[in-house]
C-alpha atoms as an extended CHARMM CRD file, in Angstrom:
* protein
*
       287  EXT
         1         1  MET       CA             -8.4590000000      -15.6000000000        1.6360000000  PROA      1               0.0000000000
         2         2  ASP       CA            -10.1790000000      -16.0050000000       -2.1920000000  PROA      2               0.0000000000
         3         3  GLU       CA            -12.7170000000      -13.8660000000       -3.7660000000  PROA      3               0.0000000000
         4         4  ALA       CA            -15.2470000000      -16.1270000000       -3.1050000000  PROA      4               0.0000000000
         5         5  GLN       CA            -14.6470000000      -16.1630000000        0.5490000000  PROA      5               0.0000000000
         6         6  ALA       CA            -14.6700000000      -12.5220000000        0.5970000000  PROA      6               0.0000000000
         7         7  ARG       CA            -18.3990000000      -11.7800000000       -0.8290000000  PROA      7               0.0000000000
         8         8  ASP       CA            -19.6920000000      -14.5270000000        2.1450000000  PROA      8               0.0000000000
         9         9  VAL       CA            -18.4830000000      -12.0500000000        4.2300000000  PROA      9               0.0000000000
        10        10  LEU       CA            -19.9210000000       -9.7680000000        2.9300000000  PROA      10              0.0000000000
        11        11  LYS       CA            -22.8190000000      -11.5340000000        3.2200000000  PROA      11              0.0000000000
        12        12  THR       CA            -22.8410000000      -12.3650000000        5.8970000000  PROA      12              0.0000000000
        13        13  ALA       CA            -22.6610000000       -8.9470000000        6.8860000000  PROA      13              0.0000000000
        14        14  GLY       CA            -25.6980000000       -7.9680000000        5.4330000000  PROA      14              0.0000000000
        15        15  LEU       CA            -24.0930000000       -5.6010000000        2.6860000000  PROA      15              0.0000000000
        16        16  THR       CA            -25.5110000000       -6.3630000000       -0.4040000000  PROA      16              0.0000000000
        17        17  ALA       CA            -25.4790000000       -4.0800000000       -3.3130000000  PROA      17              0.0000000000
        18        18  GLY       CA            -29.4820000000       -4.0510000000       -3.2020000000  PROA      18              0.0000000000
        19        19  ALA       CA            -31.8800000000       -4.6970000000       -6.2020000000  PROA      19              0.0000000000
        20        20  GLY       CA            -30.0920000000       -7.7700000000       -7.0470000000  PROA      20              0.0000000000
        21        21  ARG       CA            -27.0720000000       -6.7560000000       -8.2270000000  PROA      21              0.0000000000
        22        22  GLU       CA            -23.4640000000       -7.9930000000       -7.0400000000  PROA      22              0.0000000000
        23        23  PRO       CA            -20.9040000000       -6.3290000000       -5.1100000000  PROA      23              0.0000000000
        24        24  GLU       CA            -18.0760000000       -4.9930000000       -7.6630000000  PROA      24              0.0000000000
        25        25  LEU       CA            -14.8720000000       -6.0420000000       -6.9310000000  PROA      25              0.0000000000
        26        26  LEU       CA            -12.9080000000       -2.8540000000       -7.1800000000  PROA      26              0.0000000000
        27        27  ALA       CA             -9.0490000000       -4.3630000000       -5.7380000000  PROA      27              0.0000000000
        28        28  PHE       CA             -7.7980000000       -7.6420000000       -4.6450000000  PROA      28              0.0000000000
        29        29  GLY       CA             -4.5880000000       -6.6780000000       -2.4300000000  PROA      29              0.0000000000
        30        30  GLU       CA             -4.5380000000       -7.2150000000        0.9850000000  PROA      30              0.0000000000
        31        31  ASN       CA             -7.8390000000       -6.3890000000        1.2800000000  PROA      31              0.0000000000
        32        32  ALA       CA            -10.6550000000       -7.5970000000       -1.2850000000  PROA      32              0.0000000000
        33        33  VAL       CA            -12.7070000000       -4.2050000000       -1.7260000000  PROA      33              0.0000000000
        34        34  PHE       CA            -15.5580000000       -3.8420000000       -2.7910000000  PROA      34              0.0000000000
        35        35  ALA       CA            -18.6920000000       -1.3650000000       -4.1950000000  PROA      35              0.0000000000
        36        36  VAL       CA            -20.9440000000       -1.7030000000       -2.0910000000  PROA      36              0.0000000000
        37        37  GLY       CA            -23.6290000000        0.8520000000       -2.8870000000  PROA      37              0.0000000000
        38        38  GLU       CA            -22.4210000000        4.1460000000       -1.8990000000  PROA      38              0.0000000000
        39        39  LEU       CA            -20.3110000000        1.9800000000        0.2830000000  PROA      39              0.0000000000
        40        40  VAL       CA            -16.7780000000        0.8760000000       -0.4780000000  PROA      40              0.0000000000
        41        41  VAL       CA            -15.9990000000       -1.8680000000        1.3970000000  PROA      41              0.0000000000
        42        42  LYS       CA            -12.7150000000       -3.4630000000        2.3820000000  PROA      42              0.0000000000
        43        43  VAL       CA            -12.3800000000       -7.1040000000        3.9560000000  PROA      43              0.0000000000
        44        44  GLY       CA             -9.2010000000       -7.9530000000        5.2300000000  PROA      44              0.0000000000
        45        45  ARG       CA             -7.6380000000      -11.6140000000        4.7270000000  PROA      45              0.0000000000
        46        46  GLU       CA             -7.2090000000      -12.2000000000        8.0410000000  PROA      46              0.0000000000
        47        47  LYS       CA             -8.4590000000      -11.0420000000       11.9560000000  PROA      47              0.0000000000
        48        48  ALA       CA             -4.5710000000      -10.2490000000       12.5310000000  PROA      48              0.0000000000
        49        49  LEU       CA             -5.3400000000       -6.9660000000       10.4720000000  PROA      49              0.0000000000
        50        50  LEU       CA             -7.4490000000       -6.2020000000       12.6590000000  PROA      50              0.0000000000
        51        51  ALA       CA             -5.7260000000       -3.5780000000       14.6670000000  PROA      51              0.0000000000
        52        52  ARG       CA             -4.5190000000       -2.2210000000       11.6860000000  PROA      52              0.0000000000
        53        53  ALA       CA             -8.0380000000       -1.6180000000       10.5420000000  PROA      53              0.0000000000
        54        54  ALA       CA             -9.2460000000       -0.3030000000       13.3240000000  PROA      54              0.0000000000
        55        55  ARG       CA             -5.9520000000        2.3050000000       13.5940000000  PROA      55              0.0000000000
        56        56  GLU       CA             -6.7040000000        3.3090000000        9.4760000000  PROA      56              0.0000000000
        57        57  LEU       CA            -10.0660000000        4.3140000000       10.6700000000  PROA      57              0.0000000000
        58        58  GLY       CA             -8.5990000000        6.6210000000       13.1970000000  PROA      58              0.0000000000
        59        59  VAL       CA             -6.2860000000        7.9920000000       10.7610000000  PROA      59              0.0000000000
        60        60  ALA       CA             -9.2850000000        8.9310000000        8.2430000000  PROA      60              0.0000000000
        61        61  GLY       CA            -11.1420000000       10.9760000000       10.7580000000  PROA      61              0.0000000000
        62        62  TRP       CA             -7.8390000000       12.5760000000       11.5380000000  PROA      62              0.0000000000
        63        63  LEU       CA             -6.9360000000       13.9410000000        8.2780000000  PROA      63              0.0000000000
        64        64  ALA       CA            -11.0590000000       14.9380000000        8.7080000000  PROA      64              0.0000000000
        65        65  GLU       CA            -10.0820000000       16.6460000000       11.1990000000  PROA      65              0.0000000000
        66        66  SER       CA             -7.4080000000       18.5180000000        9.3590000000  PROA      66              0.0000000000
        67        67  GLY       CA             -8.5610000000       19.3920000000        5.4620000000  PROA      67              0.0000000000
        68        68  ILE       CA             -6.4960000000       17.2260000000        4.3450000000  PROA      68              0.0000000000
        69        69  PRO       CA             -8.3070000000       15.5300000000        0.8530000000  PROA      69              0.0000000000
        70        70  ALA       CA             -8.7060000000       11.6200000000        1.4970000000  PROA      70              0.0000000000
        71        71  VAL       CA            -11.6050000000        9.3150000000        1.7220000000  PROA      71              0.0000000000
        72        72  ARG       CA            -13.8260000000        8.9680000000        4.4980000000  PROA      72              0.0000000000
        73        73  ALA       CA            -15.1160000000        6.2050000000        6.7220000000  PROA      73              0.0000000000
        74        74  ALA       CA            -18.3810000000        5.1190000000        7.1380000000  PROA      74              0.0000000000
        75        75  GLU       CA            -17.7450000000        3.9110000000       10.4420000000  PROA      75              0.0000000000
        76        76  THR       CA            -15.7470000000        4.7360000000       13.0900000000  PROA      76              0.0000000000
        77        77  THR       CA            -15.1810000000        1.1460000000       13.6590000000  PROA      77              0.0000000000
        78        78  PRO       CA            -13.8810000000       -2.2390000000       12.5550000000  PROA      78              0.0000000000
        79        79  ARG       CA            -16.9210000000       -4.9360000000       12.1380000000  PROA      79              0.0000000000
        80        80  LEU       CA            -15.1000000000       -8.6470000000       12.2920000000  PROA      80              0.0000000000
        81        81  VAL       CA            -16.9530000000      -11.1200000000       10.2870000000  PROA      81              0.0000000000
        82        82  ASP       CA            -16.1860000000      -14.2580000000       10.3660000000  PROA      82              0.0000000000
        83        83  GLY       CA            -12.5810000000      -14.0040000000       11.1210000000  PROA      83              0.0000000000
        84        84  HSD       CA            -11.7720000000      -10.9920000000        8.8930000000  PROA      84              0.0000000000
        85        85  PRO       CA            -11.2280000000       -7.5140000000       10.0550000000  PROA      85              0.0000000000
        86        86  VAL       CA            -14.4780000000       -5.3160000000        7.5040000000  PROA      86              0.0000000000
        87        87  THR       CA            -14.4650000000       -1.6610000000        7.0990000000  PROA      87              0.0000000000
        88        88  LEU       CA            -17.1470000000        0.8420000000        5.4830000000  PROA      88              0.0000000000
        89        89  TRP       CA            -16.0410000000        3.5430000000        3.6830000000  PROA      89              0.0000000000
        90        90  HSD       CA            -17.9190000000        6.8270000000        1.6200000000  PROA      90              0.0000000000
        91        91  ARG       CA            -17.6590000000        6.2530000000       -1.9570000000  PROA      91              0.0000000000
        92        92  LEU       CA            -15.8290000000        9.1060000000       -3.7290000000  PROA      92              0.0000000000
        93        93  PRO       CA            -17.4460000000       10.2910000000       -7.0980000000  PROA      93              0.0000000000
        94        94  GLY       CA            -16.6290000000        9.3400000000      -10.2860000000  PROA      94              0.0000000000
        95        95  ALA       CA            -12.6470000000        9.9630000000      -10.9590000000  PROA      95              0.0000000000
        96        96  VAL       CA            -12.4120000000       12.5020000000      -13.7380000000  PROA      96              0.0000000000
        97        97  ARG       CA             -9.1010000000       11.6910000000      -15.1970000000  PROA      97              0.0000000000
        98        98  PRO       CA             -5.8660000000        9.5570000000      -13.9250000000  PROA      98              0.0000000000
        99        99  ALA       CA             -3.8220000000       10.5540000000      -11.0930000000  PROA      99              0.0000000000
       100       100  GLY       CA             -0.9260000000       11.6360000000      -12.2740000000  PROA      100             0.0000000000
       101       101  PRO       CA              2.3800000000       11.5380000000       -9.9410000000  PROA      101             0.0000000000
       102       102  ALA       CA              2.4160000000       15.6730000000       -9.3420000000  PROA      102             0.0000000000
       103       103  ASP       CA             -0.7840000000       15.3140000000       -8.0850000000  PROA      103             0.0000000000
       104       104  LEU       CA              0.7590000000       12.6630000000       -5.2860000000  PROA      104             0.0000000000
       105       105  ALA       CA              3.6230000000       14.4270000000       -4.4390000000  PROA      105             0.0000000000
       106       106  SER       CA              0.9310000000       17.4960000000       -3.6270000000  PROA      106             0.0000000000
       107       107  LEU       CA             -0.5500000000       15.4730000000       -1.8600000000  PROA      107             0.0000000000
       108       108  LEU       CA              2.4650000000       14.2290000000        0.3130000000  PROA      108             0.0000000000
       109       109  ARG       CA              3.3150000000       17.7850000000        0.5900000000  PROA      109             0.0000000000
       110       110  ARG       CA              0.4380000000       18.5560000000        2.2740000000  PROA      110             0.0000000000
       111       111  LEU       CA              0.8060000000       15.1070000000        4.9800000000  PROA      111             0.0000000000
       112       112  HSD       CA              4.1900000000       15.8760000000        5.3410000000  PROA      112             0.0000000000
       113       113  ALA       CA              3.7570000000       19.2460000000        6.8540000000  PROA      113             0.0000000000
       114       114  LEU       CA              0.9240000000       18.3460000000        9.4500000000  PROA      114             0.0000000000
       115       115  PRO       CA              2.1120000000       17.9480000000       12.5920000000  PROA      115             0.0000000000
       116       116  ALA       CA              2.1930000000       14.5200000000       14.8760000000  PROA      116             0.0000000000
       117       117  PRO       CA             -1.7030000000       13.0410000000       14.6920000000  PROA      117             0.0000000000
       118       118  PRO       CA             -3.3740000000       12.7910000000       17.8140000000  PROA      118             0.0000000000
       119       119  VAL       CA             -3.8500000000        8.7260000000       17.2770000000  PROA      119             0.0000000000
       120       120  ALA       CA             -0.7000000000        7.0540000000       18.2080000000  PROA      120             0.0000000000
       121       121  LEU       CA              1.1760000000        5.9190000000       14.5980000000  PROA      121             0.0000000000
       122       122  PRO       CA              3.6300000000        2.3680000000       14.6220000000  PROA      122             0.0000000000
       123       123  ALA       CA              7.4220000000        3.5950000000       12.4500000000  PROA      123             0.0000000000
       124       124  ARG       CA              6.6830000000        2.3860000000        8.6470000000  PROA      124             0.0000000000
       125       125  ASP       CA              7.2190000000       -1.6950000000        8.7870000000  PROA      125             0.0000000000
       126       126  LEU       CA              8.0660000000       -1.3550000000        5.5640000000  PROA      126             0.0000000000
       127       127  LEU       CA              9.8720000000       -5.2730000000        6.3180000000  PROA      127             0.0000000000
       128       128  GLY       CA              7.3560000000       -6.5250000000        8.6970000000  PROA      128             0.0000000000
       129       129  GLY       CA              4.7210000000       -8.7890000000        5.9540000000  PROA      129             0.0000000000
       130       130  VAL       CA              6.9760000000      -10.6190000000        4.5720000000  PROA      130             0.0000000000
       131       131  GLU       CA              6.8480000000      -13.1290000000        7.2950000000  PROA      131             0.0000000000
       132       132  ARG       CA              3.2670000000      -13.5030000000        6.9800000000  PROA      132             0.0000000000
       133       133  TRP       CA              2.9270000000      -13.1130000000        2.8710000000  PROA      133             0.0000000000
       134       134  LEU       CA              5.4170000000      -15.7340000000        2.8460000000  PROA      134             0.0000000000
       135       135  ARG       CA              2.9940000000      -17.6530000000        5.0490000000  PROA      135             0.0000000000
       136       136  LEU       CA              0.3930000000      -17.3970000000        2.9650000000  PROA      136             0.0000000000
       137       137  ALA       CA              1.6820000000      -18.6650000000        0.0440000000  PROA      137             0.0000000000
       138       138  GLY       CA              2.6150000000      -21.5200000000        1.8000000000  PROA      138             0.0000000000
       139       139  ASP       CA              4.4440000000      -24.4250000000       -0.7150000000  PROA      139             0.0000000000
       140       140  ALA       CA              2.9740000000      -22.8370000000       -4.0670000000  PROA      140             0.0000000000
       141       141  VAL       CA              6.7750000000      -20.9950000000       -4.2050000000  PROA      141             0.0000000000
       142       142  ASP       CA             10.0400000000      -22.8710000000       -3.5160000000  PROA      142             0.0000000000
       143       143  PRO       CA             11.3080000000      -22.3710000000        0.0340000000  PROA      143             0.0000000000
       144       144  ALA       CA             14.6040000000      -21.4990000000       -0.9410000000  PROA      144             0.0000000000
       145       145  ASP       CA             12.8500000000      -18.6090000000       -2.3410000000  PROA      145             0.0000000000
       146       146  ALA       CA             11.5380000000      -17.5360000000        1.1060000000  PROA      146             0.0000000000
       147       147  ASP       CA             14.5850000000      -18.2790000000        2.5740000000  PROA      147             0.0000000000
       148       148  TYR       CA             16.4120000000      -15.9470000000        0.8330000000  PROA      148             0.0000000000
       149       149  LEU       CA             13.7300000000      -13.0540000000        1.0300000000  PROA      149             0.0000000000
       150       150  ARG       CA             14.1080000000      -13.8440000000        4.8290000000  PROA      150             0.0000000000
       151       151  ALA       CA             17.4730000000      -13.4340000000        4.6550000000  PROA      151             0.0000000000
       152       152  ARG       CA             17.7880000000      -10.3680000000        3.1060000000  PROA      152             0.0000000000
       153       153  ARG       CA             14.4950000000       -8.9080000000        5.1970000000  PROA      153             0.0000000000
       154       154  ASP       CA             16.4000000000       -9.6280000000        8.3170000000  PROA      154             0.0000000000
       155       155  ALA       CA             20.0830000000       -7.4480000000        6.6170000000  PROA      155             0.0000000000
       156       156  TYR       CA             18.1090000000       -4.5180000000        5.1220000000  PROA      156             0.0000000000
       157       157  ALA       CA             15.4870000000       -4.0470000000        8.1960000000  PROA      157             0.0000000000
       158       158  ALA       CA             19.6270000000       -3.5510000000       10.1350000000  PROA      158             0.0000000000
       159       159  GLU       CA             20.4890000000       -1.1220000000        7.7140000000  PROA      159             0.0000000000
       160       160  VAL       CA             17.2970000000        0.7530000000        7.2040000000  PROA      160             0.0000000000
       161       161  ALA       CA             17.4560000000        1.2600000000       11.1920000000  PROA      161             0.0000000000
       162       162  ALA       CA             20.3970000000        2.4230000000       10.9240000000  PROA      162             0.0000000000
       163       163  LEU       CA             19.4220000000        5.4620000000        8.2760000000  PROA      163             0.0000000000
       164       164  THR       CA             20.3970000000        8.7790000000        8.5600000000  PROA      164             0.0000000000
       165       165  PRO       CA             17.0550000000       10.5830000000        7.2060000000  PROA      165             0.0000000000
       166       166  HSD       CA             17.6660000000       14.0590000000        4.8430000000  PROA      166             0.0000000000
       167       167  LEU       CA             13.8210000000       14.8430000000        5.9950000000  PROA      167             0.0000000000
       168       168  PRO       CA             12.4590000000       15.5080000000        8.9670000000  PROA      168             0.0000000000
       169       169  PRO       CA             10.7330000000       12.5470000000       10.4110000000  PROA      169             0.0000000000
       170       170  GLY       CA              6.7150000000       12.8390000000       10.3600000000  PROA      170             0.0000000000
       171       171  VAL       CA              3.4650000000       11.1280000000        9.1280000000  PROA      171             0.0000000000
       172       172  VAL       CA              3.9540000000        9.6020000000        5.3180000000  PROA      172             0.0000000000
       173       173  HSD       CA              1.3470000000        7.5390000000        4.0830000000  PROA      173             0.0000000000
       174       174  GLY       CA              3.6760000000        4.3270000000        3.4290000000  PROA      174             0.0000000000
       175       175  ASP       CA              2.5530000000        3.1540000000        0.7490000000  PROA      175             0.0000000000
       176       176  ALA       CA              2.6640000000        6.5000000000       -2.2130000000  PROA      176             0.0000000000
       177       177  LEU       CA              1.1990000000        5.4020000000       -5.3150000000  PROA      177             0.0000000000
       178       178  PRO       CA             -0.7620000000        7.1730000000       -8.0500000000  PROA      178             0.0000000000
       179       179  ARG       CA             -2.6890000000        4.2160000000       -7.7060000000  PROA      179             0.0000000000
       180       180  ASN       CA             -3.8380000000        5.4450000000       -4.0680000000  PROA      180             0.0000000000
       181       181  VAL       CA             -4.3610000000        8.5070000000       -4.9380000000  PROA      181             0.0000000000
       182       182  HSD       CA             -8.2700000000        9.5210000000       -6.9820000000  PROA      182             0.0000000000
       183       183  VAL       CA             -9.0540000000       13.1250000000       -9.0670000000  PROA      183             0.0000000000
       184       184  GLY       CA            -12.9640000000       13.7390000000       -8.7520000000  PROA      184             0.0000000000
       185       185  PRO       CA            -14.3830000000       16.7860000000       -9.2020000000  PROA      185             0.0000000000
       186       186  ASP       CA            -13.1400000000       18.1310000000       -6.5280000000  PROA      186             0.0000000000
       187       187  GLY       CA             -9.3300000000       17.4580000000       -7.4200000000  PROA      187             0.0000000000
       188       188  PRO       CA             -7.1360000000       14.4160000000       -5.9820000000  PROA      188             0.0000000000
       189       189  VAL       CA             -7.7610000000       12.5930000000       -2.8750000000  PROA      189             0.0000000000
       190       190  LEU       CA             -5.3640000000       10.5580000000       -0.9750000000  PROA      190             0.0000000000
       191       191  VAL       CA             -7.0760000000        6.4900000000       -0.6890000000  PROA      191             0.0000000000
       192       192  ASP       CA             -5.8720000000        3.3070000000        0.9870000000  PROA      192             0.0000000000
       193       193  LEU       CA             -4.6520000000        5.1880000000        4.5000000000  PROA      193             0.0000000000
       194       194  GLU       CA             -3.7420000000        1.9740000000        6.4410000000  PROA      194             0.0000000000
       195       195  THR       CA             -0.4190000000        2.1630000000        6.5320000000  PROA      195             0.0000000000
       196       196  VAL       CA             -0.1560000000        5.7730000000        7.2530000000  PROA      196             0.0000000000
       197       197  SER       CA              3.3940000000        6.0150000000        9.3770000000  PROA      197             0.0000000000
       198       198  ALA       CA              5.0410000000        8.1780000000       11.5420000000  PROA      198             0.0000000000
       199       199  ASP       CA              8.8570000000        7.8620000000       10.0860000000  PROA      199             0.0000000000
       200       200  LEU       CA             11.2030000000        8.4720000000        7.5710000000  PROA      200             0.0000000000
       201       201  ARG       CA              9.5910000000       11.1220000000        5.5610000000  PROA      201             0.0000000000
       202       202  GLU       CA             11.9140000000        9.9210000000        2.0180000000  PROA      202             0.0000000000
       203       203  HSD       CA              9.7120000000        5.7990000000        2.3670000000  PROA      203             0.0000000000
       204       204  ASP       CA              7.1240000000        7.9760000000        0.5340000000  PROA      204             0.0000000000
       205       205  LEU       CA              9.8090000000        9.1390000000       -2.2090000000  PROA      205             0.0000000000
       206       206  VAL       CA             11.6840000000        6.2630000000       -2.4520000000  PROA      206             0.0000000000
       207       207  VAL       CA              8.4300000000        4.2360000000       -4.6220000000  PROA      207             0.0000000000
       208       208  MET       CA              8.0120000000        6.3790000000       -7.0310000000  PROA      208             0.0000000000
       209       209  ALA       CA             11.6770000000        6.1900000000       -7.6120000000  PROA      209             0.0000000000
       210       210  LEU       CA             10.9560000000        2.1950000000       -7.4550000000  PROA      210             0.0000000000
       211       211  SER       CA              8.1000000000        2.8220000000       -9.9690000000  PROA      211             0.0000000000
       212       212  ARG       CA             10.9360000000        4.7740000000      -12.2950000000  PROA      212             0.0000000000
       213       213  ASP       CA             13.4230000000        1.8910000000      -12.5580000000  PROA      213             0.0000000000
       214       214  ARG       CA             11.4960000000       -0.9020000000      -11.9590000000  PROA      214             0.0000000000
       215       215  TYR       CA              7.9290000000       -0.3450000000      -13.0630000000  PROA      215             0.0000000000
       216       216  GLY       CA              8.8590000000        1.9720000000      -16.5240000000  PROA      216             0.0000000000
       217       217  LEU       CA              7.4370000000        5.0420000000      -14.8290000000  PROA      217             0.0000000000
       218       218  PRO       CA              8.5470000000        7.6830000000      -17.6340000000  PROA      218             0.0000000000
       219       219  ALA       CA             11.6570000000        9.9780000000      -17.0840000000  PROA      219             0.0000000000
       220       220  ALA       CA              9.5660000000       13.2950000000      -17.8620000000  PROA      220             0.0000000000
       221       221  ASP       CA              6.6250000000       11.7920000000      -15.1020000000  PROA      221             0.0000000000
       222       222  TYR       CA              8.7830000000       10.8890000000      -12.0130000000  PROA      222             0.0000000000
       223       223  GLY       CA             10.3980000000       14.2610000000      -13.1680000000  PROA      223             0.0000000000
       224       224  SER       CA              7.3510000000       15.8950000000      -12.4870000000  PROA      224             0.0000000000
       225       225  PHE       CA              6.9890000000       14.1920000000       -9.1140000000  PROA      225             0.0000000000
       226       226  VAL       CA             10.0920000000       15.7430000000       -8.1080000000  PROA      226             0.0000000000
       227       227  THR       CA              9.2520000000       19.2030000000       -8.6990000000  PROA      227             0.0000000000
       228       228  ALA       CA              5.5700000000       18.8620000000       -7.5110000000  PROA      228             0.0000000000
       229       229  TYR       CA              7.2930000000       17.7680000000       -3.8500000000  PROA      229             0.0000000000
       230       230  GLY       CA             10.6600000000       20.5930000000       -4.4050000000  PROA      230             0.0000000000
       231       231  TRP       CA             13.6770000000       16.8750000000       -3.9880000000  PROA      231             0.0000000000
       232       232  ASP       CA             14.7590000000       14.0330000000       -5.2170000000  PROA      232             0.0000000000
       233       233  VAL       CA             15.3690000000       11.8350000000       -2.7510000000  PROA      233             0.0000000000
       234       234  ARG       CA             17.7130000000        9.7730000000       -5.1670000000  PROA      234             0.0000000000
       235       235  ASP       CA             20.1480000000       12.7490000000       -3.9900000000  PROA      235             0.0000000000
       236       236  TRP       CA             20.1540000000       10.9430000000       -0.2460000000  PROA      236             0.0000000000
       237       237  ALA       CA             22.4470000000        8.5010000000        0.9800000000  PROA      237             0.0000000000
       238       238  GLY       CA             20.5460000000        6.5220000000        1.8450000000  PROA      238             0.0000000000
       239       239  CYS       CA             18.0050000000        5.9300000000       -1.1780000000  PROA      239             0.0000000000
       240       240  THR       CA             19.5330000000        3.2130000000       -2.2870000000  PROA      240             0.0000000000
       241       241  VAL       CA             19.0090000000        1.2600000000        1.1920000000  PROA      241             0.0000000000
       242       242  LEU       CA             15.8130000000        2.2210000000        1.3890000000  PROA      242             0.0000000000
       243       243  ARG       CA             14.7300000000        1.0100000000       -2.0570000000  PROA      243             0.0000000000
       244       244  GLY       CA             16.4400000000       -2.5170000000       -1.6900000000  PROA      244             0.0000000000
       245       245  ALA       CA             14.2710000000       -3.0730000000        1.2920000000  PROA      245             0.0000000000
       246       246  ARG       CA             11.1300000000       -1.3770000000       -0.9060000000  PROA      246             0.0000000000
       247       247  GLU       CA             12.4220000000       -4.4490000000       -3.0730000000  PROA      247             0.0000000000
       248       248  THR       CA             12.4150000000       -7.3490000000       -0.8820000000  PROA      248             0.0000000000
       249       249  ALA       CA              8.8810000000       -6.1840000000        1.0210000000  PROA      249             0.0000000000
       250       250  SER       CA              7.3800000000       -5.4450000000       -3.1150000000  PROA      250             0.0000000000
       251       251  CYS       CA              8.4090000000       -9.6040000000       -4.6570000000  PROA      251             0.0000000000
       252       252  ALA       CA              7.2190000000      -11.3140000000       -0.4770000000  PROA      252             0.0000000000
       253       253  TRP       CA              4.4900000000       -9.5890000000       -0.9310000000  PROA      253             0.0000000000
       254       254  VAL       CA              3.2610000000      -10.8990000000       -4.8480000000  PROA      254             0.0000000000
       255       255  SER       CA              4.0040000000      -14.8420000000       -3.3550000000  PROA      255             0.0000000000
       256       256  GLN       CA              0.1970000000      -13.6610000000       -0.4280000000  PROA      256             0.0000000000
       257       257  HSD       CA             -1.1420000000      -14.3800000000       -4.5220000000  PROA      257             0.0000000000
       258       258  ALA       CA              0.6650000000      -16.9270000000       -5.9420000000  PROA      258             0.0000000000
       259       259  ARG       CA             -2.2010000000      -20.0910000000       -4.7690000000  PROA      259             0.0000000000
       260       260  ALA       CA             -4.6840000000      -18.6430000000       -6.3170000000  PROA      260             0.0000000000
       261       261  ASP       CA             -3.0030000000      -17.0730000000       -9.8320000000  PROA      261             0.0000000000
       262       262  PRO       CA             -0.6730000000      -18.7640000000      -11.8200000000  PROA      262             0.0000000000
       263       263  LYS       CA              0.2140000000      -14.8020000000      -12.8590000000  PROA      263             0.0000000000
       264       264  ALA       CA              1.2170000000      -14.1270000000       -9.3530000000  PROA      264             0.0000000000
       265       265  LEU       CA              3.2130000000      -16.8320000000       -9.3640000000  PROA      265             0.0000000000
       266       266  ALA       CA              5.1840000000      -16.6040000000      -12.1490000000  PROA      266             0.0000000000
       267       267  GLU       CA              5.8470000000      -12.9270000000      -11.3260000000  PROA      267             0.0000000000
       268       268  PHE       CA              7.1050000000      -13.8250000000       -7.4450000000  PROA      268             0.0000000000
       269       269  ARG       CA             10.1610000000      -15.9950000000       -9.4260000000  PROA      269             0.0000000000
       270       270  ARG       CA             10.5910000000      -13.1420000000      -12.3810000000  PROA      270             0.0000000000
       271       271  ARG       CA             11.2630000000      -10.8230000000       -9.4740000000  PROA      271             0.0000000000
       272       272  VAL       CA             13.3580000000      -12.9660000000       -7.2890000000  PROA      272             0.0000000000
       273       273  ALA       CA             15.2220000000      -14.0340000000       -9.6640000000  PROA      273             0.0000000000
       274       274  SER       CA             16.4830000000      -10.4730000000      -10.6020000000  PROA      274             0.0000000000
       275       275  LEU       CA             17.1370000000       -9.6110000000       -6.9900000000  PROA      275             0.0000000000
       276       276  ARG       CA             19.2650000000      -13.0260000000       -7.1990000000  PROA      276             0.0000000000
       277       277  ASP       CA             21.1250000000      -11.9570000000       -9.5810000000  PROA      277             0.0000000000
       278       278  GLY       CA             21.9690000000       -8.3170000000       -9.0390000000  PROA      278             0.0000000000
       279       279  ASP       CA             20.1030000000       -7.5200000000      -11.5780000000  PROA      279             0.0000000000
       280       280  ARG       CA             18.5320000000       -3.3080000000      -10.7560000000  PROA      280             0.0000000000
       281       281  LYS       CA             17.2890000000       -2.7720000000      -13.8450000000  PROA      281             0.0000000000
       282       282  MET       CA             15.0510000000       -6.3640000000      -15.0010000000  PROA      282             0.0000000000
       283       283  ARG       CA             11.3180000000       -4.4530000000      -15.5950000000  PROA      283             0.0000000000
       284       284  TRP       CA              9.1930000000       -5.7740000000      -12.9610000000  PROA      284             0.0000000000
       285       285  HSD       CA              5.6820000000       -5.9410000000      -13.6260000000  PROA      285             0.0000000000
       286       286  PRO       CA              2.6050000000       -4.0890000000      -11.9030000000  PROA      286             0.0000000000
       287       287  PHE       CA              0.1920000000       -6.6240000000       -9.3260000000  PROA      287             0.0000000000
C-alpha cells in the first residue's frame, strides 16, 4: 500500500476533509495516518491487521475508563474497506511543545501501575512482524540480508523467552518513544496504542536505551527519562538481549518501505551492515 492507495481507501469509506480539502497525511508507517476534519483516520496495510486494530480500539476504551491520558477512539470497532482495516479517532488539540523523554517516562509509570485489563492482551511479540515486513519488501532487499534477519530473529526469540525480568510483568505500551506522546494544552497524552501488550515492563524501557545508543539521543535526555521513571534498564542483565531483539525488529521494519522509497532501502542496508559487523555504535537514522 502506498499513499495513493490509502487515499483511495478513504474515498471508498466516504471519509473526506470537506470543503474541497484533501485529508492531511500525518504519518506513514505500519498504517497511513490522516487528519480528516476533526478526526484522525488510520488505514492499515492489509487485512491481517484487522484483529490488531480491533484490540487497539478496545485498549483505548479501557485506558479512558482507567483515567490514563491517551488518544480516544471515535468508533469502537474497525471498518474493513477494500481489504484494509480503518479506525477512527478523535483528533487531539494542537501540540503546545514537543514531547520529551520525561513526558514519556511519566506516562509509562502510570501505565505500568495499572492492574490487568479486561481486554485480552497478547505478549509483546517484538519479532513477530519480521516475516511480514520482509514479505512486503519482496525482492527490493537482498535475499541474503532477509535470511540473515530471519536467523537473527530466531536466535533472539529463544533468548528473549528465557529472560528473567527485574520489574513485575504487566501492561506495556510496546513502542515507547516520545514520538508516541502528544503534549497538548492539558498535558502529555499517549498515542499509537496498537502494540499495547502484557509482557515484561522492560520492553518499554529498552527502547529509550536504544535511542541513546543508536539514534543519538543526548545522554542528558536519557538521564531525564531514567530520573522520571525511577530505574535504568541498562542495569538489568537482560538489557543486551532485549536490545538486540529490538534492533532486529527495527531493521526489518524499515524493509517494508524499501519498494517505494530509496531512502528506506539505503537505511535498511545501513542497519543490516552494522548488525553484521557487530558495530553497536553506528548511528541509525530515524524513519
